[in-house]
Backbone and ligand atoms as CSV (ligand in chain L), in Angstrom:
chain,resi,resn,atom,element,x,y,z
A,1,MET,N,N,9.001,12.204,8.983
A,1,MET,CA,C,7.645,12.720,9.167
A,1,MET,C,C,7.625,14.232,9.044
A,2,ALA,N,N,6.516,14.749,8.537
A,2,ALA,CA,C,6.446,16.181,8.248
A,2,ALA,C,C,6.181,17.004,9.513
A,3,ASP,N,N,5.537,16.417,10.529
A,3,ASP,CA,C,5.321,17.152,11.765
A,3,ASP,C,C,5.691,16.260,12.925
A,4,SER,N,N,5.372,16.729,14.143
A,4,SER,CA,C,5.890,16.035,15.306
A,4,SER,C,C,4.927,14.996,15.865
A,5,PHE,N,N,3.885,14.638,15.112
A,5,PHE,CA,C,2.917,13.640,15.605
A,5,PHE,C,C,3.638,12.333,15.923
A,6,ASP,N,N,3.319,11.753,17.102
A,6,ASP,CA,C,4.002,10.524,17.520
A,6,ASP,C,C,3.250,9.292,16.988
A,7,LEU,N,N,3.500,8.989,15.702
A,7,LEU,CA,C,2.801,7.879,15.066
A,7,LEU,C,C,3.247,6.530,15.661
A,8,ASP,N,N,4.521,6.452,16.023
A,8,ASP,CA,C,5.042,5.185,16.596
A,8,ASP,C,C,4.184,4.712,17.775
A,9,SER,N,N,3.801,5.643,18.640
A,9,SER,CA,C,3.055,5.206,19.836
A,9,SER,C,C,1.627,4.790,19.477
A,10,ALA,N,N,1.163,5.091,18.261
A,10,ALA,CA,C,-0.173,4.670,17.821
A,10,ALA,C,C,-0.158,3.326,17.111
A,11,ILE,N,N,1.016,2.716,16.954
A,11,ILE,CA,C,1.111,1.431,16.238
A,11,ILE,C,C,1.390,0.307,17.236
A,12,ARG,N,N,0.470,-0.676,17.287
A,12,ARG,CA,C,0.641,-1.815,18.195
A,12,ARG,C,C,1.621,-2.804,17.558
A,13,LYS,N,N,2.555,-3.294,18.362
A,13,LYS,CA,C,3.538,-4.278,17.858
A,13,LYS,C,C,3.271,-5.611,18.525
A,14,ILE,N,N,3.092,-6.660,17.698
A,14,ILE,CA,C,2.775,-7.983,18.223
A,14,ILE,C,C,3.881,-8.969,17.828
A,15,PRO,N,N,4.685,-9.404,18.796
A,15,PRO,CA,C,5.742,-10.375,18.456
A,15,PRO,C,C,5.159,-11.743,18.081
A,16,ASP,N,N,5.862,-12.417,17.168
A,16,ASP,CA,C,5.535,-13.795,16.791
A,16,ASP,C,C,4.121,-13.959,16.213
A,17,PHE,N,N,3.666,-12.985,15.439
A,17,PHE,CA,C,2.384,-13.064,14.735
A,17,PHE,C,C,2.613,-12.709,13.267
A,18,PRO,N,N,2.076,-13.464,12.308
A,18,PRO,CA,C,1.248,-14.665,12.464
A,18,PRO,C,C,2.063,-15.924,12.680
A,19,LYS,N,N,3.396,-15.790,12.726
A,19,LYS,CA,C,4.186,-16.966,13.096
A,19,LYS,C,C,5.464,-16.542,13.808
A,20,GLN,N,N,6.135,-17.502,14.419
A,20,GLN,CA,C,7.358,-17.283,15.185
A,20,GLN,C,C,8.355,-16.432,14.399
A,21,GLY,N,N,8.915,-15.415,15.060
A,21,GLY,CA,C,9.999,-14.628,14.440
A,21,GLY,C,C,9.524,-13.384,13.692
A,22,ILE,N,N,8.204,-13.262,13.447
A,22,ILE,CA,C,7.687,-12.067,12.766
A,22,ILE,C,C,7.210,-11.065,13.815
A,23,LEU,N,N,7.700,-9.818,13.740
A,23,LEU,CA,C,7.119,-8.764,14.579
A,23,LEU,C,C,6.059,-8.058,13.742
A,24,PHE,N,N,4.801,-8.191,14.142
A,24,PHE,CA,C,3.675,-7.698,13.346
A,24,PHE,C,C,3.339,-6.266,13.769
A,25,TYR,N,N,3.350,-5.363,12.788
A,25,TYR,CA,C,3.001,-3.960,13.051
A,25,TYR,C,C,1.521,-3.803,12.722
A,26,ASP,N,N,0.722,-3.597,13.786
A,26,ASP,CA,C,-0.735,-3.641,13.670
A,26,ASP,C,C,-1.307,-2.241,13.529
A,27,ILE,N,N,-1.967,-1.984,12.363
A,27,ILE,CA,C,-2.509,-0.643,12.150
A,27,ILE,C,C,-3.946,-0.497,12.672
A,28,THR,N,N,-4.546,-1.577,13.241
A,28,THR,CA,C,-5.887,-1.404,13.814
A,28,THR,C,C,-5.835,-0.420,14.986
A,29,SER,N,N,-4.659,-0.293,15.606
A,29,SER,CA,C,-4.519,0.683,16.699
A,29,SER,C,C,-4.480,2.131,16.153
A,30,ILE,N,N,-4.200,2.294,14.876
A,30,ILE,CA,C,-4.343,3.640,14.258
A,30,ILE,C,C,-5.822,3.913,14.004
A,31,LEU,N,N,-6.540,2.870,13.520
A,31,LEU,CA,C,-7.931,3.088,13.131
A,31,LEU,C,C,-8.825,3.469,14.325
A,32,VAL,N,N,-8.483,2.971,15.519
A,32,VAL,CA,C,-9.300,3.330,16.698
A,32,VAL,C,C,-8.833,4.639,17.341
A,33,ASN,N,N,-7.850,5.272,16.707
A,33,ASN,CA,C,-7.295,6.540,17.238
A,33,ASN,C,C,-7.525,7.618,16.177
A,34,PRO,N,N,-8.666,8.337,16.258
A,34,PRO,CA,C,-9.026,9.274,15.185
A,34,PRO,C,C,-7.942,10.286,14.873
A,35,ALA,N,N,-7.189,10.751,15.880
A,35,ALA,CA,C,-6.134,11.730,15.608
A,35,ALA,C,C,-5.020,11.113,14.775
A,36,ALA,N,N,-4.696,9.858,15.090
A,36,ALA,CA,C,-3.621,9.159,14.363
A,36,ALA,C,C,-4.076,8.859,12.925
A,37,PHE,N,N,-5.329,8.420,12.783
A,37,PHE,CA,C,-5.843,8.114,11.437
A,37,PHE,C,C,-5.893,9.385,10.598
A,38,ARG,N,N,-6.395,10.463,11.200
A,38,ARG,CA,C,-6.473,11.733,10.468
A,38,ARG,C,C,-5.065,12.193,10.081
A,39,HIS,N,N,-4.116,12.031,10.990
A,39,HIS,CA,C,-2.722,12.408,10.675
A,39,HIS,C,C,-2.243,11.682,9.419
A,40,CYS,N,N,-2.517,10.354,9.336
A,40,CYS,CA,C,-2.071,9.577,8.184
A,40,CYS,C,C,-2.694,10.094,6.877
A,41,ILE,N,N,-4.013,10.323,6.910
A,41,ILE,CA,C,-4.696,10.767,5.677
A,41,ILE,C,C,-4.258,12.200,5.318
A,42,ASP,N,N,-4.087,13.070,6.319
A,42,ASP,CA,C,-3.589,14.420,6.055
A,42,ASP,C,C,-2.228,14.375,5.376
A,43,GLU,N,N,-1.332,13.521,5.881
A,43,GLU,CA,C,0.019,13.432,5.312
A,43,GLU,C,C,-0.034,12.885,3.880
A,44,MET,N,N,-0.877,11.896,3.653
A,44,MET,CA,C,-1.013,11.353,2.282
A,44,MET,C,C,-1.514,12.437,1.329
A,45,ALA,N,N,-2.522,13.186,1.780
A,45,ALA,CA,C,-3.086,14.241,0.914
A,45,ALA,C,C,-2.053,15.333,0.661
A,46,ARG,N,N,-1.225,15.623,1.676
A,46,ARG,CA,C,-0.185,16.642,1.502
A,46,ARG,C,C,0.867,16.150,0.486
A,47,ILE,N,N,1.261,14.875,0.583
A,47,ILE,CA,C,2.316,14.340,-0.289
A,47,ILE,C,C,1.811,14.240,-1.743
A,48,TYR,N,N,0.544,13.778,-1.913
A,48,TYR,CA,C,0.066,13.452,-3.287
A,48,TYR,C,C,-0.948,14.443,-3.840
A,49,GLY,N,N,-1.218,15.517,-3.084
A,49,GLY,CA,C,-2.238,16.479,-3.496
A,49,GLY,C,C,-1.991,17.092,-4.850
A,50,SER,N,N,-0.712,17.270,-5.210
A,50,SER,CA,C,-0.401,17.907,-6.503
A,50,SER,C,C,0.192,16.918,-7.500
A,51,ALA,N,N,0.025,15.606,-7.237
A,51,ALA,CA,C,0.679,14.590,-8.077
A,51,ALA,C,C,-0.088,14.297,-9.384
A,52,LYS,N,N,-1.291,14.863,-9.512
A,52,LYS,CA,C,-2.120,14.644,-10.716
A,52,LYS,C,C,-2.291,13.148,-11.015
A,53,LEU,N,N,-2.722,12.406,-9.996
A,53,LEU,CA,C,-2.919,10.957,-10.152
A,53,LEU,C,C,-4.160,10.695,-10.988
A,54,ASP,N,N,-4.121,9.640,-11.799
A,54,ASP,CA,C,-5.308,9.211,-12.542
A,54,ASP,C,C,-6.066,8.136,-11.760
A,55,ALA,N,N,-5.380,7.472,-10.816
A,55,ALA,CA,C,-6.044,6.489,-9.971
A,55,ALA,C,C,-5.108,6.113,-8.831
A,56,VAL,N,N,-5.711,5.511,-7.772
A,56,VAL,CA,C,-4.947,4.911,-6.695
A,56,VAL,C,C,-5.323,3.437,-6.658
A,57,ALA,N,N,-4.313,2.556,-6.639
A,57,ALA,CA,C,-4.539,1.111,-6.540
A,57,ALA,C,C,-4.279,0.697,-5.109
A,58,ALA,N,N,-5.323,0.179,-4.430
A,58,ALA,CA,C,-5.245,-0.148,-3.011
A,58,ALA,C,C,-5.137,-1.652,-2.820
A,59,ILE,N,N,-4.201,-2.058,-1.976
A,59,ILE,CA,C,-3.944,-3.496,-1.774
A,59,ILE,C,C,-4.757,-4.046,-0.596
A,60,GLU,N,N,-5.467,-5.178,-0.871
A,60,GLU,CA,C,-6.291,-5.842,0.140
A,60,GLU,C,C,-5.433,-6.303,1.299
A,61,SER,N,N,-5.957,-6.187,2.486
A,61,SER,CA,C,-7.164,-5.451,2.791
A,61,SER,C,C,-6.860,-4.150,3.516
A,62,ARG,N,N,-5.732,-4.106,4.200
A,62,ARG,CA,C,-5.464,-2.913,5.014
A,62,ARG,C,C,-5.106,-1.702,4.152
A,63,GLY,N,N,-4.642,-1.923,2.929
A,63,GLY,CA,C,-4.391,-0.801,2.027
A,63,GLY,C,C,-5.664,-0.061,1.688
A,64,PHE,N,N,-6.816,-0.788,1.641
A,64,PHE,CA,C,-8.104,-0.165,1.323
A,64,PHE,C,C,-8.415,0.964,2.301
A,65,LEU,N,N,-8.067,0.728,3.572
A,65,LEU,CA,C,-8.482,1.632,4.648
A,65,LEU,C,C,-7.832,2.998,4.537
A,66,PHE,N,N,-6.628,3.031,3.959
A,66,PHE,CA,C,-5.909,4.300,3.819
A,66,PHE,C,C,-6.135,4.903,2.436
A,67,ALA,N,N,-6.290,4.057,1.437
A,67,ALA,CA,C,-6.478,4.565,0.056
A,67,ALA,C,C,-7.860,5.196,-0.134
A,68,ALA,N,N,-8.894,4.603,0.480
A,68,ALA,CA,C,-10.259,5.108,0.237
A,68,ALA,C,C,-10.434,6.562,0.693
A,69,PRO,N,N,-10.046,6.902,1.927
A,69,PRO,CA,C,-10.215,8.311,2.309
A,69,PRO,C,C,-9.340,9.272,1.486
A,70,LEU,N,N,-8.167,8.788,1.064
A,70,LEU,CA,C,-7.309,9.633,0.209
A,70,LEU,C,C,-8.021,9.948,-1.107
A,71,CYS,N,N,-8.574,8.902,-1.732
A,71,CYS,CA,C,-9.259,9.067,-3.017
A,71,CYS,C,C,-10.454,9.989,-2.897
A,72,GLU,N,N,-11.203,9.826,-1.823
A,72,GLU,CA,C,-12.372,10.696,-1.624
A,72,GLU,C,C,-11.902,12.139,-1.487
A,73,ARG,N,N,-10.831,12.332,-0.743
A,73,ARG,CA,C,-10.346,13.699,-0.504
A,73,ARG,C,C,-9.774,14.344,-1.771
A,74,LEU,N,N,-9.049,13.541,-2.563
A,74,LEU,CA,C,-8.400,14.108,-3.766
A,74,LEU,C,C,-9.301,14.045,-5.006
A,75,GLY,N,N,-10.441,13.329,-4.903
A,75,GLY,CA,C,-11.300,13.182,-6.088
A,75,GLY,C,C,-10.653,12.331,-7.164
A,76,VAL,N,N,-10.056,11.204,-6.750
A,76,VAL,CA,C,-9.333,10.329,-7.672
A,76,VAL,C,C,-9.967,8.933,-7.606
A,77,PRO,N,N,-10.066,8.226,-8.759
A,77,PRO,CA,C,-10.636,6.868,-8.742
A,77,PRO,C,C,-9.818,5.891,-7.896
A,78,LEU,N,N,-10.541,4.969,-7.256
A,78,LEU,CA,C,-9.932,3.953,-6.397
A,78,LEU,C,C,-10.056,2.585,-7.068
A,79,ILE,N,N,-8.932,1.914,-7.293
A,79,ILE,CA,C,-8.930,0.578,-7.897
A,79,ILE,C,C,-8.538,-0.414,-6.810
A,80,LEU,N,N,-9.236,-1.563,-6.757
A,80,LEU,CA,C,-8.921,-2.560,-5.730
A,80,LEU,C,C,-7.992,-3.634,-6.280
A,81,VAL,N,N,-6.972,-3.936,-5.481
A,81,VAL,CA,C,-6.063,-5.079,-5.759
A,81,VAL,C,C,-6.465,-6.146,-4.751
A,82,ARG,N,N,-7.128,-7.226,-5.252
A,82,ARG,CA,C,-7.722,-8.208,-4.319
A,82,ARG,C,C,-7.060,-9.568,-4.413
A,83,LYS,N,N,-7.263,-10.356,-3.362
A,83,LYS,CA,C,-6.826,-11.738,-3.394
A,83,LYS,C,C,-7.628,-12.477,-4.463
A,84,LYS,N,N,-7.028,-13.504,-5.029
A,84,LYS,CA,C,-7.650,-14.193,-6.156
A,84,LYS,C,C,-9.038,-14.732,-5.817
A,85,GLY,N,N,-9.958,-14.571,-6.773
A,85,GLY,CA,C,-11.287,-15.132,-6.615
A,85,GLY,C,C,-12.333,-14.184,-6.060
A,86,LYS,N,N,-11.953,-12.950,-5.758
A,86,LYS,CA,C,-12.890,-11.998,-5.122
A,86,LYS,C,C,-13.516,-11.016,-6.105
A,87,LEU,N,N,-12.885,-10.770,-7.229
A,87,LEU,CA,C,-13.383,-9.756,-8.164
A,87,LEU,C,C,-14.238,-10.417,-9.247
A,88,PRO,N,N,-15.441,-9.888,-9.504
A,88,PRO,CA,C,-16.372,-10.565,-10.407
A,88,PRO,C,C,-16.138,-10.317,-11.891
A,89,GLY,N,N,-15.444,-9.218,-12.252
A,89,GLY,CA,C,-15.283,-8.878,-13.654
A,89,GLY,C,C,-14.061,-9.531,-14.282
A,90,LYS,N,N,-13.690,-9.039,-15.468
A,90,LYS,CA,C,-12.510,-9.561,-16.178
A,90,LYS,C,C,-11.238,-9.066,-15.457
A,91,THR,N,N,-10.359,-10.024,-15.114
A,91,THR,CA,C,-9.194,-9.646,-14.304
A,91,THR,C,C,-7.880,-10.075,-14.929
A,92,LEU,N,N,-6.804,-9.440,-14.429
A,92,LEU,CA,C,-5.434,-9.934,-14.627
A,92,LEU,C,C,-4.958,-10.424,-13.260
A,93,ALA,N,N,-4.173,-11.513,-13.228
A,93,ALA,CA,C,-3.747,-12.089,-11.943
A,93,ALA,C,C,-2.234,-12.277,-11.917
A,94,LYS,N,N,-1.681,-12.273,-10.696
A,94,LYS,CA,C,-0.238,-12.483,-10.547
A,94,LYS,C,C,0.049,-13.200,-9.230
A,95,ARG,N,N,0.928,-14.188,-9.294
A,95,ARG,CA,C,1.381,-14.924,-8.111
A,95,ARG,C,C,2.708,-14.325,-7.641
A,96,TYR,N,N,2.933,-14.270,-6.316
A,96,TYR,CA,C,4.165,-13.656,-5.823
A,96,TYR,C,C,4.491,-14.190,-4.426
A,97,ASP,N,N,5.744,-13.921,-3.975
A,97,ASP,CA,C,6.204,-14.366,-2.654
A,97,ASP,C,C,5.947,-13.296,-1.606
A,98,LEU,N,N,5.561,-13.701,-0.406
A,98,LEU,CA,C,5.382,-12.810,0.734
A,98,LEU,C,C,6.540,-12.978,1.711
A,99,GLU,N,N,6.607,-12.051,2.705
A,99,GLU,CA,C,7.576,-12.235,3.793
A,99,GLU,C,C,7.289,-13.584,4.478
A,100,TYR,N,N,6.020,-13.920,4.588
A,100,TYR,CA,C,5.640,-15.222,5.132
A,100,TYR,C,C,4.634,-15.895,4.199
A,101,GLY,N,N,5.115,-16.780,3.319
A,101,GLY,CA,C,4.236,-17.540,2.440
A,101,GLY,C,C,4.173,-17.019,1.011
A,102,GLN,N,N,3.104,-17.399,0.290
A,102,GLN,CA,C,2.880,-17.023,-1.106
A,102,GLN,C,C,1.457,-16.504,-1.250
A,103,ALA,N,N,1.204,-15.745,-2.305
A,103,ALA,CA,C,-0.147,-15.240,-2.506
A,103,ALA,C,C,-0.370,-14.957,-3.981
A,104,GLU,N,N,-1.642,-14.691,-4.350
A,104,GLU,CA,C,-1.975,-14.319,-5.713
A,104,GLU,C,C,-2.964,-13.160,-5.663
A,105,ILE,N,N,-2.702,-12.133,-6.472
A,105,ILE,CA,C,-3.589,-10.978,-6.481
A,105,ILE,C,C,-4.218,-10.790,-7.872
A,106,GLU,N,N,-5.336,-10.058,-7.886
A,106,GLU,CA,C,-6.047,-9.787,-9.139
A,106,GLU,C,C,-6.514,-8.349,-9.166
A,107,MET,N,N,-6.647,-7.807,-10.379
A,107,MET,CA,C,-7.264,-6.476,-10.568
A,107,MET,C,C,-8.221,-6.538,-11.733
A,108,HIS,N,N,-9.267,-5.729,-11.686
A,108,HIS,CA,C,-10.183,-5.587,-12.819
A,108,HIS,C,C,-9.460,-4.848,-13.947
A,109,VAL,N,N,-9.375,-5.477,-15.104
A,109,VAL,CA,C,-8.690,-4.867,-16.250
A,109,VAL,C,C,-9.350,-3.544,-16.622
A,110,ASP,N,N,-10.684,-3.525,-16.615
A,110,ASP,CA,C,-11.385,-2.328,-17.093
A,110,ASP,C,C,-11.260,-1.135,-16.143
A,111,ASP,N,N,-10.798,-1.365,-14.921
A,111,ASP,CA,C,-10.643,-0.258,-13.969
A,111,ASP,C,C,-9.276,0.416,-14.113
A,112,MET,N,N,-8.356,-0.205,-14.842
A,112,MET,CA,C,-6.999,0.368,-14.946
A,112,MET,C,C,-7.010,1.472,-16.004
A,113,PRO,N,N,-6.552,2.677,-15.655
A,113,PRO,CA,C,-6.559,3.765,-16.642
A,113,PRO,C,C,-5.427,3.578,-17.655
A,114,ARG,N,N,-5.761,3.309,-18.916
A,114,ARG,CA,C,-4.725,3.100,-19.947
A,114,ARG,C,C,-3.910,4.374,-20.100
A,115,GLY,N,N,-2.574,4.256,-19.908
A,115,GLY,CA,C,-1.690,5.407,-20.032
A,115,GLY,C,C,-1.753,6.337,-18.836
A,116,GLY,N,N,-2.551,5.981,-17.821
A,116,GLY,CA,C,-2.710,6.865,-16.673
A,116,GLY,C,C,-1.722,6.585,-15.545
A,117,LYS,N,N,-1.499,7.620,-14.690
A,117,LYS,CA,C,-0.553,7.535,-13.577
A,117,LYS,C,C,-1.269,6.997,-12.337
A,118,VAL,N,N,-0.704,5.921,-11.777
A,118,VAL,CA,C,-1.357,5.241,-10.651
A,118,VAL,C,C,-0.418,5.146,-9.456
A,119,LEU,N,N,-0.916,5.552,-8.279
A,119,LEU,CA,C,-0.209,5.363,-7.013
A,119,LEU,C,C,-0.687,4.067,-6.372
A,120,ILE,N,N,0.249,3.255,-5.881
A,120,ILE,CA,C,-0.086,2.020,-5.179
A,120,ILE,C,C,-0.027,2.273,-3.673
A,121,VAL,N,N,-1.087,1.850,-2.941
A,121,VAL,CA,C,-1.157,2.108,-1.494
A,121,VAL,C,C,-1.345,0.817,-0.706
A,122,ASP,N,N,-0.545,0.663,0.321
A,122,ASP,CA,C,-0.722,-0.441,1.267
A,122,ASP,C,C,-0.460,0.086,2.677
A,123,ASP,N,N,-0.784,-0.714,3.690
A,123,ASP,CA,C,-0.517,-0.253,5.060
A,123,ASP,C,C,0.964,-0.334,5.385
A,124,LEU,N,N,1.636,-1.386,4.863
A,124,LEU,CA,C,3.023,-1.657,5.251
A,124,LEU,C,C,3.742,-2.250,4.067
A,125,ILE,N,N,5.010,-1.840,3.877
A,125,ILE,CA,C,5.816,-2.462,2.829
A,125,ILE,C,C,7.007,-3.161,3.489
A,126,ALA,N,N,7.109,-4.476,3.218
A,126,ALA,CA,C,8.138,-5.319,3.857
A,126,ALA,C,C,9.159,-5.731,2.794
A,127,THR,N,N,8.908,-6.842,2.101
A,127,THR,CA,C,9.841,-7.245,1.022
A,127,THR,C,C,9.542,-6.509,-0.268
A,128,GLY,N,N,8.357,-5.932,-0.363
A,128,GLY,CA,C,7.947,-5.253,-1.602
A,128,GLY,C,C,7.318,-6.192,-2.611
A,129,GLY,N,N,7.181,-7.471,-2.261
A,129,GLY,CA,C,6.642,-8.444,-3.192
A,129,GLY,C,C,5.215,-8.143,-3.634
A,130,THR,N,N,4.382,-7.741,-2.681
A,130,THR,CA,C,2.965,-7.448,-3.001
A,130,THR,C,C,2.857,-6.256,-3.933
A,131,VAL,N,N,3.594,-5.212,-3.591
A,131,VAL,CA,C,3.556,-3.986,-4.377
A,131,VAL,C,C,4.137,-4.216,-5.778
A,132,ARG,N,N,5.201,-5.000,-5.836
A,132,ARG,CA,C,5.812,-5.348,-7.115
A,132,ARG,C,C,4.805,-6.053,-8.020
A,133,ALA,N,N,4.073,-7.005,-7.442
A,133,ALA,CA,C,3.067,-7.738,-8.209
A,133,ALA,C,C,1.975,-6.780,-8.701
A,134,ALA,N,N,1.555,-5.844,-7.859
A,134,ALA,CA,C,0.527,-4.873,-8.244
A,134,ALA,C,C,1.061,-3.967,-9.367
A,135,ALA,N,N,2.316,-3.552,-9.259
A,135,ALA,CA,C,2.927,-2.694,-10.302
A,135,ALA,C,C,2.976,-3.453,-11.625
A,136,ASP,N,N,3.347,-4.731,-11.573
A,136,ASP,CA,C,3.400,-5.557,-12.793
A,136,ASP,C,C,2.018,-5.658,-13.438
A,137,LEU,N,N,0.991,-5.869,-12.617
A,137,LEU,CA,C,-0.372,-5.986,-13.140
A,137,LEU,C,C,-0.827,-4.683,-13.796
A,138,LEU,N,N,-0.504,-3.559,-13.146
A,138,LEU,CA,C,-0.891,-2.261,-13.719
A,138,LEU,C,C,-0.245,-2.055,-15.081
A,139,ARG,N,N,1.046,-2.398,-15.188
A,139,ARG,CA,C,1.759,-2.240,-16.476
A,139,ARG,C,C,1.121,-3.164,-17.533
A,140,GLU,N,N,0.819,-4.408,-17.125
A,140,GLU,CA,C,0.159,-5.348,-18.042
A,140,GLU,C,C,-1.164,-4.789,-18.548
A,141,GLY,N,N,-1.851,-4.046,-17.685
A,141,GLY,CA,C,-3.145,-3.467,-18.052
A,141,GLY,C,C,-3.029,-2.138,-18.777
A,142,GLY,N,N,-1.783,-1.673,-19.016
A,142,GLY,CA,C,-1.572,-0.443,-19.795
A,142,GLY,C,C,-1.477,0.824,-18.977
A,143,ALA,N,N,-1.471,0.687,-17.625
A,143,ALA,CA,C,-1.335,1.869,-16.766
A,143,ALA,C,C,0.132,2.024,-16.332
A,144,THR,N,N,0.428,3.201,-15.736
A,144,THR,CA,C,1.816,3.479,-15.318
A,144,THR,C,C,1.885,3.683,-13.805
A,145,PRO,N,N,2.443,2.709,-13.066
A,145,PRO,CA,C,2.638,2.948,-11.628
A,145,PRO,C,C,3.685,4.040,-11.428
A,146,ILE,N,N,3.359,5.085,-10.638
A,146,ILE,CA,C,4.324,6.204,-10.497
A,146,ILE,C,C,4.905,6.245,-9.093
A,147,GLY,N,N,4.423,5.414,-8.171
A,147,GLY,CA,C,4.980,5.431,-6.832
A,147,GLY,C,C,4.192,4.526,-5.909
A,148,VAL,N,N,4.738,4.387,-4.726
A,148,VAL,CA,C,4.153,3.530,-3.694
A,148,VAL,C,C,4.054,4.301,-2.412
A,149,PHE,N,N,2.893,4.202,-1.735
A,149,PHE,CA,C,2.789,4.750,-0.405
A,149,PHE,C,C,2.444,3.626,0.560
A,150,ALA,N,N,3.159,3.591,1.700
A,150,ALA,CA,C,2.789,2.705,2.803
A,150,ALA,C,C,2.918,3.505,4.089
A,151,VAL,N,N,2.002,3.303,5.006
A,151,VAL,CA,C,2.118,4.008,6.278
A,151,VAL,C,C,3.435,3.622,6.953
A,152,ILE,N,N,3.731,2.304,6.924
A,152,ILE,CA,C,4.908,1.769,7.622
A,152,ILE,C,C,5.863,1.134,6.597
A,153,GLY,N,N,7.155,1.404,6.739
A,153,GLY,CA,C,8.182,0.776,5.902
A,153,GLY,C,C,9.125,-0.050,6.751
A,154,LEU,N,N,9.523,-1.213,6.195
A,154,LEU,CA,C,10.560,-2.038,6.856
A,154,LEU,C,C,11.736,-2.123,5.893
A,155,PRO,N,N,12.554,-1.042,5.790
A,155,PRO,CA,C,13.613,-0.995,4.770
A,155,PRO,C,C,14.676,-2.084,4.934
A,156,PHE,N,N,14.792,-2.652,6.156
A,156,PHE,CA,C,15.784,-3.718,6.354
A,156,PHE,C,C,15.395,-4.990,5.601
A,157,LEU,N,N,14.155,-5.052,5.101
A,157,LEU,CA,C,13.758,-6.209,4.273
A,157,LEU,C,C,13.977,-5.915,2.776
A,158,ASP,N,N,14.648,-4.774,2.508
A,158,ASP,CA,C,15.148,-4.482,1.147
A,158,ASP,C,C,14.065,-4.365,0.083
A,159,TYR,N,N,12.958,-3.695,0.436
A,159,TYR,CA,C,11.874,-3.594,-0.563
A,159,TYR,C,C,12.297,-2.850,-1.819
A,160,SER,N,N,13.252,-1.890,-1.701
A,160,SER,CA,C,13.635,-1.113,-2.905
A,160,SER,C,C,14.190,-2.009,-3.996
A,161,LYS,N,N,14.872,-3.108,-3.587
A,161,LYS,CA,C,15.484,-4.021,-4.565
A,161,LYS,C,C,14.468,-4.577,-5.545
A,162,SER,N,N,13.270,-4.899,-5.032
A,162,SER,CA,C,12.271,-5.542,-5.907
A,162,SER,C,C,11.465,-4.531,-6.717
A,163,LEU,N,N,11.663,-3.219,-6.439
A,163,LEU,CA,C,10.760,-2.254,-7.051
A,163,LEU,C,C,11.316,-1.517,-8.259
A,164,GLY,N,N,12.567,-1.796,-8.615
A,164,GLY,CA,C,13.149,-1.238,-9.837
A,164,GLY,C,C,13.037,0.282,-9.929
A,165,GLY,N,N,13.296,0.982,-8.839
A,165,GLY,CA,C,13.350,2.432,-8.895
A,165,GLY,C,C,12.021,3.149,-8.648
A,166,LEU,N,N,10.938,2.402,-8.483
A,166,LEU,CA,C,9.637,3.025,-8.181
A,166,LEU,C,C,9.759,3.757,-6.835
A,167,PRO,N,N,9.469,5.077,-6.790
A,167,PRO,CA,C,9.653,5.797,-5.525
A,167,PRO,C,C,8.670,5.361,-4.430
A,168,VAL,N,N,9.191,5.220,-3.219
A,168,VAL,CA,C,8.386,4.766,-2.083
A,168,VAL,C,C,8.359,5.877,-1.030
A,169,ARG,N,N,7.135,6.206,-0.542
A,169,ARG,CA,C,7.014,7.126,0.579
A,169,ARG,C,C,6.347,6.404,1.739
A,170,THR,N,N,6.878,6.608,2.947
A,170,THR,CA,C,6.282,6.015,4.159
A,170,THR,C,C,6.154,7.121,5.188
A,171,LEU,N,N,5.332,6.886,6.209
A,171,LEU,CA,C,5.243,7.858,7.297
A,171,LEU,C,C,6.147,7.495,8.446
A,172,ILE,N,N,6.473,6.194,8.573
A,172,ILE,CA,C,7.373,5.769,9.643
A,172,ILE,C,C,8.105,4.495,9.181
A,173,ASP,N,N,9.376,4.400,9.534
A,173,ASP,CA,C,10.181,3.228,9.175
A,173,ASP,C,C,10.667,2.536,10.453
A,174,TYR,N,N,10.732,1.207,10.410
A,174,TYR,CA,C,11.331,0.433,11.513
A,174,TYR,C,C,12.533,-0.313,10.956
A,175,HIS,N,N,13.595,-0.319,11.736
A,175,HIS,CA,C,14.895,-0.778,11.209
A,175,HIS,C,C,15.393,-2.055,11.850
A,176,GLY,N,N,14.532,-3.051,12.016
A,176,GLY,CA,C,14.987,-4.320,12.573
A,176,GLY,C,C,14.028,-4.745,13.659
A,177,GLU,N,N,14.167,-5.975,14.066
A,177,GLU,CA,C,13.167,-6.519,14.999
A,177,GLU,C,C,13.816,-6.998,16.283
L,1,AMP,P1,P,5.517,-7.532,1.341
L,1,AMP,O1,O,4.851,-8.078,0.113
L,1,AMP,O2,O,6.595,-8.440,1.874
L,1,AMP,O3,O,6.006,-6.102,1.178
L,1,AMP,O4,O,4.432,-7.565,2.489
L,1,AMP,C1,C,3.531,-6.564,2.617
L,1,AMP,C2,C,2.167,-7.079,3.001
L,1,AMP,O5,O,2.209,-8.034,4.082
L,1,AMP,C3,C,1.358,-5.924,3.494
L,1,AMP,O6,O,0.064,-6.061,2.941
L,1,AMP,C4,C,1.356,-6.017,4.983
L,1,AMP,O7,O,0.083,-5.739,5.447
L,1,AMP,C5,C,1.762,-7.452,5.311
L,1,AMP,N1,N,2.924,-7.557,6.222
L,1,AMP,C6,C,4.141,-8.085,5.918
L,1,AMP,N2,N,4.978,-8.056,6.960
L,1,AMP,C7,C,4.277,-7.483,7.977
L,1,AMP,C8,C,4.602,-7.155,9.341
L,1,AMP,N3,N,5.809,-7.417,9.863
L,1,AMP,N4,N,3.650,-6.533,10.070
L,1,AMP,C9,C,2.418,-6.265,9.553
L,1,AMP,N5,N,2.069,-6.553,8.281
L,1,AMP,C10,C,2.968,-7.170,7.496
């Protein structure tokens, strides 16, 4: 972390949610803490302020909450990565594995900047499966994913392995449960 803000104490930890054996890192406790939320957006703006992004791709649903204020602050377009069936326009879709279960995501093809640099944002990166699927969709749509931001990282779940060298920035990491 870039300063001494105690982000760990702003994150609620829920054992055995949504199923036995998963320690769930809950960011709703950041959202109700304006100083903690502002800290996260300030840090994101500091890290990516000079990155010359063409767009930010935000992952449903908690990624939206952090990506939207960043985009507004940096003046960068916001693209939504949604669960299948939610986007009304022409989409590309991808199925992938989660830490718990399977999922399918979609993006609007026309929102992807062809040849443009895109940052992917989520609240937490665990296995990296969701972000990997989003990066694949962006490439399919002709855009270039240049990095990943997540407020929380779980590096013990080996997310780097699935990301093929895509740089990942987090504000706090947890190293086991
Ligand atoms: P993954 O695709 O494995 O990197 O999983 C990341 C997605 O699942 C993110 O959208 C997270 O919000 C959610 N997620 C996975 N594991 C956890 C966890 N232990 N606590 C909170 N959210 C999680």
